N, C-alpha and C positions, 0 to 999 in steps of 0.2 A: 504494500500500500504506500502511495506517495505521501509527501508532506501535506499538512492541512493547516488552515488558519487556526483551528482550535489547538493544534499542537504548538503553535507559536504563542498561544496565550489568549486568543480572542475567540469567544463563543458567540456565534451568530444566533444560536438557539436561545441562549440566556438573554440576549438582547431583545429578541422577539417576545419572550415570556415577560420580561420586565415591562415592555411597552403595554402588553395586555393588562398587567396588574395595576398600572397607574391610570388607566383610562378613566375610571370612575372618579378618582380624585381630581383629575384635570377638568373633566366635564362639570364638576360641582362648582367650579369658579367662573363658568361662562356667564358673561353679560349678554343682553339682547343684541349687542353690536357684533358679537362673534359670529363669523360665517364658517360653515363647514365643521369638521371634526379634527381630532388629532391624527397625525400620520402623514400629512402632506409635507411638501418641501418648505412651506412657510405658513405662519399663522395669519389668518385673514380677520380684519377688524374693520367694520364699516363705521367710520367716524362721521357723525352727523354735526356739521358746523352750525346748524340753525340756532342752537342754544348759546352761541357766542357771537360777539360783535367782530372781533379781530383775533381769532384763535392762534395761539403759538404752542407748538409741541415742545415738550421738555423731556429730555432723556437722561437717565442715570445708570451707572453700573457700579457694582461693588462685590465683595466676597465676604467670607466669614473668618478669614485668617486662620490662626492656629487653634481657634476654638474647635475646628474640625478634628484636631488631634485628640482632644478630650472625648469627643463623640466616638471616634474610632476606638480609643482605648477602652471605653465602657460598652461599646457596641450598642449605644443608644442613639438612634438616628432620627427619631420622630419629631424633634423640635429644631434641629439645626437649620432646616429649610425655612422655618418661620423667621429665624434670625436673618437669613439671607434677604427675605422680602423686606423686613424692617429696615435693613441698611440701605436699600434702594428707594423704597417709597417714602421714607422719612427724609431723604434728600430731596425728592421731588417737591414735597410740600413747602420746602424752604423757598421755592419760587412762587408759591401760591397755586401750584398745579394740582389738578385732580388726577390721581393715578388711573390709567385706562387699562393697560395690559402689561404683562410680565413674561419674560423668557428666562430659562435657566440653562446652565451648562454644568454638567456633572462629569468629572473625570475620575476613573477608578483604576486600581491595579488589576482586579478581576471582577467581572460583573456578576453580582449576586442579586437575583430578582427580589429577594426579601429585603435586603438592604436598600435597593433602589425604591421599592414600594414605600418604605418608611421615610426616605429622604424626600421623595416627591409629595408624600402626604403632608409633611411639614411645610413645604412650599405652598401647597394648595390651601392649607389652613391659614397661612400668612396672607395669601391673596384674598381669601374670603373675608378676613378681618379688615384688610385694606380696601376692599370693594373693587379690586381689579381682576381681570381675567388672565389666567395662565394659558397663553395661546400657543406655546411651543417651547422647545428645548432640545438639548442634545445630551446623549449618554455616550461617553467615549471611554473605551477600554484600552489602557496603556500599559501592557505588561513590559517590565524592564525599566519603566519610567516611574510608575507609581507602584508601591508594594501592595500585594493582596490584602484587602481589608481597609486600606487607606483610600481617601477620596479628597477631592477638592470641589468646592461649589463657587460658582460665579453667577450673578444675576443681572438682568437688564430690565429696566422699567421705562415706560413711556407714559407721559401725562399731558394735560392740556390746561392752558390758562389764557384768559383774555389779556391782550398786550398791555392794556391800561391798568391791569390788576397784578402785574408781575411785581413780586416783592423784591426789594434790593436795598443795599446799604444807602443808596441815594435818597431814600425816603426818610431815613433816620434823622432825628433832630435832638439837639441837646435838651435835656429835660424829660425825654422818653423814659419809661420804666421797663425793666427787664422782668418778664414773667417766666418762671421756671416750671418745667414738668419733671416729675421725679422718675429716676431709673432705679429699680430695686437692686440691680446687679451690674455686672461689667458690660452687658450687651455683647458685642463681639470685638471689643477693643482692649488692648493691653495684655493679651493672653500670653505673649512670650515672656513678659516679666512676671505675670501671675503664676504661670507654670513653673518658672525658675524658682520663685520664692516658696511655693508650696512643696514642690517635689525635690528640688536640689538643696535649697537652704534649710527648710524646715524638715525635710525628709519624710513628709507625709505621703500616705497612699490615697487613692481615690475614695476608699471606704472610711478613712479617718474623718473625724469631725472637722468642719472648716474653721472653727475656733473653739475655745475652751468653754463649752456649755453643753450639758447633756441633751439639750433640745436643739442644738445647732444642726443645720443640714450637713450631710457629708460633703467632702470636697467636690466629689463628682456632681452632686445635686446643685451645689452653689455655682460651680463653673458652667454647668449646663442650664442654668436658669434662663428661660426663654426671654428674648427681648420684647419690650413693650412696642406695639405698633401705634404710633401717635397720629398717623395720617388722618383718620376720620375725625378725631377731636380737633386737631389743628385746622382742618378744612372747615369745620363748623364754625370755629372761632373766626376764621378769615371771612366767612360769608356774612357773619352777623355783627361784626364790629370792626373798627379801623385797626389794622395791623401794618406796621412799617417794614418789618423784616423778621425772619425766623432763622435760627441756627440749630442744626442737628449736632449734638455733642458726641462725637465719635473719637477716633484716635487723635490725640493731641489735646484732649480735654477742653475745658473752657477757654484757655488762652489760645489754643490752636484752631478753634472753630468759631467762637463768638466774634473774634476779630474780623471774620469774613462778612459779618453783618454790620460792620461799622464804616462810616465814611472817614476819610483822612483827617477830618477836623474834630473827631470825637473819640472818647474812650468809654469803655464799659467799666463802671466802678461796682465791683461785686462786694456784697456784705457776706463774708463767710460764716457769720453767726446766724444767718437766716435759716439755716438747715443743718441737720446732723448727718454725717456720712453714714451710709449703711455699714454694718459691722464688717463686711468682707474687706472694705477698703482700710479700715483701721487695723484689721488683722494683718493685711499685707504690708502695711507700713511698719507695723511692729516687728514682723518676721525679718524684714530686710533692713530695718533702721533707715527707711527711705525718707528723704527730706520731704517736707510739705510741698516745696516748689516742684520736685520731681513727680510727686503724686498728682499734682494739678496738671502737669504737662503730659501725663500718660493716660490717666483714667478720667471717667466722667464724674466720679465721686458722688454719684446719686442724682445727677442732673442730666436728663436725656435730651431735652430740647429747651430752647429759650426763645420766647417771642418778645420782640421789641415793639412796644405799643405806646401811644400817647398817654400821658399821665391820667387824663380825664377818661380814658377808655380802659384803664387797667382792671377796674372792678368788673366791668362787663366781660372783658376777656376771660378773667378767672371764672366767672359764673358760667360762661359758655363751655369752657373746658370741663368744669366740674359736672355740668349737666350731661356731658358725654363721657363720664366715667373717669376723667383725669383730674387728679388733685393738682393744684397749682398755687404758686405763691410768688410774691415780689422778691427777687433775689438781688436787685440793685438798680442802678440808673445810668443813663447816658450823660456824660459830662464833657466839657471841652477838653480836647486832647489831640492825639495824633494817630488814632486807629488802634490803640492798644487795649488789652484787657488787664485791669488792675484790681487788686484786692485791698479792701479798706484797712485790714490789719492782719 
């Protein structure tokens, strides 16, 4: 018998089985604008411009970083796809855009239909929460490049916003207030440092407690805590009150993301006493004796999004967010400056 593709590490049959297993999850995300079904060469989405005056399409792409290694080590694949959607759609709403559709790219060392089913189920759940359709994707088997059991995830999202409603730093004014939305965990950022601190410095296993408390989650549970998807609540706030800019707090923390929502003439002045870090961040700082400046530069520290709103609209913005299930509070204000993020003390 001659050489085969399967002998080289790629199983066509496993790929076909995986596609069959994910069909129901993918279809569960379809909006009325989706045309056709999965399995074509491209996802079809009939965009209706009649609800917009001057529609602008917005696109984003992102991944989940080394959080994927934690999922692979635990063989828990059902939430990492939700993280992927969160990273992309919560970037979209920073422009004021409504998420329309999503595509994913999954590369693996060896294609396991069960693993693929769980990964795509997480993506589908994220799309349902965000209100966007999962219209397509790619499963790529890369023997010799990716080890069996390992995987990587990349996502792509497209949204739409009227041109005159695009949020940007140009709208921000001195005197605006900064409204924060909480993140209970790391989301998908800072995992290279978090993994080093937990596993190498502290010598903990995935089944150990994440901190010294009998009721604390395991390290695995804490590191796989699903990301909050803020898009629906932020979109509701944008529709019902005046918002100047929104920042998604991902890798780089507040200093590396909120600055992107500031004009050159203004600074964000943060009151660090306005909230308490979730315990995981305090524990990571303790394990590695990490400086507060470095913690702020790497992690979100419990703040997943920040909306920049006029002072007179802050209470309304907070009410809108809370009515859509998102706790919110004023974290600081915009002051004269040079486009920097500063902490009051």
